[in-house]
C-alpha distance (Angstrom), angle and dihedral (degrees) to the residues before:
residue distance angle dihedral
M1 . . .
D2 3.78 . .
P3 3.84 108.3 .
A4 3.80 88.8 -129.0
E5 3.79 92.1 55.5
H6 3.78 122.9 96.7
P7 3.84 117.0 -131.5
S8 3.80 86.9 -109.7
G9 3.81 88.4 66.6
F10 3.81 95.8 -110.4
A11 3.78 119.5 127.9
V12 3.80 114.4 -106.1
P13 3.81 121.6 -149.5
E14 3.79 112.8 -109.3
E15 3.81 92.0 -120.7
F16 3.82 89.3 58.5
H17 3.80 88.7 50.6
L18 3.82 88.4 54.7
L19 3.81 90.5 48.6
C20 3.82 90.4 52.3
M21 3.80 91.9 48.0
L22 3.81 91.9 51.2
F23 3.79 89.8 49.6
N24 3.80 91.3 47.9
I25 3.81 93.4 53.4
G26 3.81 91.1 48.7
V27 3.80 101.3 -109.4
I28 3.81 91.7 149.2
T29 3.80 106.4 121.7
P30 3.81 135.3 47.7
E31 3.81 88.5 -110.1
K32 3.80 90.5 57.6
S33 3.81 95.9 42.6
L34 3.81 118.9 132.2
T35 3.78 138.0 -157.1
T36 3.79 119.3 -115.2
K37 3.81 89.2 -104.0
E38 3.81 91.8 52.9
I39 3.81 90.5 46.9
S40 3.81 90.0 49.7
E41 3.79 91.9 52.4
R42 3.81 93.4 49.0
I43 3.80 100.3 44.5
R44 3.80 99.3 28.1
M45 3.78 96.1 -124.3
E46 3.79 123.4 135.3
V47 3.81 115.5 -99.4
A48 3.81 90.1 -128.3
A49 3.81 90.9 56.5
I50 3.80 91.9 48.0
E51 3.80 91.0 49.2
S52 3.80 90.8 50.2
F53 3.84 92.9 53.3
L54 3.82 98.9 42.4
P55 3.84 99.0 74.1
K56 3.82 93.1 59.8
L57 3.82 92.5 44.9
I58 3.81 90.3 49.1
Q59 3.81 91.6 46.9
E60 3.82 90.5 51.7
G61 3.81 90.4 49.9
Y62 3.81 95.2 -115.7
I63 3.81 96.0 114.3
M64 3.79 128.8 39.5
V65 3.80 128.5 -159.2
S66 3.78 118.4 -129.8
K67 3.79 114.1 -165.1
T68 3.79 112.1 -149.2
D69 3.80 124.5 169.4
F70 3.82 91.1 -17.3
T71 3.81 90.0 -52.7
D72 3.78 126.0 117.1
K73 3.78 113.7 -131.6
Y74 3.79 125.5 -179.0
Y75 3.79 136.0 -146.5
V76 3.79 139.0 170.4
T77 3.82 115.2 -97.6
P78 3.81 124.8 -140.1
D79 3.84 87.7 -99.4
G80 3.80 88.8 52.7
I81 3.79 90.8 50.4
R82 3.81 90.1 51.1
K83 3.82 90.2 48.9
V84 3.81 91.7 53.1
L85 3.80 93.8 44.7
S86 3.80 92.1 47.8
S87 3.81 89.1 60.6
Y88 3.80 89.0 64.0
S89 3.80 94.5 57.0
């Protein structure tokens, strides 16, 4: 099955796939936030692709930016967690 395809058979937008991957690796609190490079290494997705999907996820309130030592780190918000979990029901 295509990684961007939901078990129901419907196509899933790539940004939602990223959101699910972040949830699955536990990036769900500011303390567990990761840089785009760290995310890329863990989920094996190109940094450029991650950076292209983040603005929409941030705009929708599913991802939050945590600024630490002049570095942007990202994590899934409670709304993002609900969005991911709602796809399983």
